[in-house]
C-alpha positions, -999 to +999 in steps of 0.1 A: +871-616+740+844-593+751+814-616+745+796-629+775+778-659+759+781-676+725+753-701+717+741-720+687+704-722+679+691-740+648+724-735+630+727-698+639+754-684+662+740-661+689+763-637+706+748-625+739+759-594+759+746-595+795+741-561+812+728-558+848+718-527+867+690-515+890+665-514+861+663-528+826+665-493+812+697-484+831+712-518+821+704-511+784+720-476+787+752-492+801+760-507+766+784-482+752+796-477+716+830-488+726+816-521+740+796-526+708+828-522+687+846-547+709+817-571+706+818-569+669+855-574+668+853-604+691+825-619+669+845-613+638+874-632+654+851-660+664+835-663+630+870-664+614+874-698+630+841-711+616+840-731+583+817-705+567+835-675+582+815-643+580+788-661+560+778-680+592+742-671+602+744-651+634+729-624+655+736-603+686+712-605+716+713-584+747+702-598+781+691-572+806+690-582+843+675-559+869+682-557+906+654-582+914+670-607+890+643-603+863+656-610+828+646-593+795+662-606+763+664-583+733+669-605+702+689-592+674+696-560+694+724-547+672+705-550+639+705-518+619 
């Protein structure tokens, strides 16, 4: 699917989208609504294979990488 990384931490599934650009700000702006929809669909498909399905604890993080290789992780970035 569309998800860059799928991790498990303390029983929670963490879906991570990695965006890179010259700056963290421009990397963050590169995440489009279309990509978010595809991420959500891919996560739904993934969770459909889990024993608890959509009741599985999960979150979406975004990892921003700038031109110098610095990393900034935004936990739970898609929370309302």
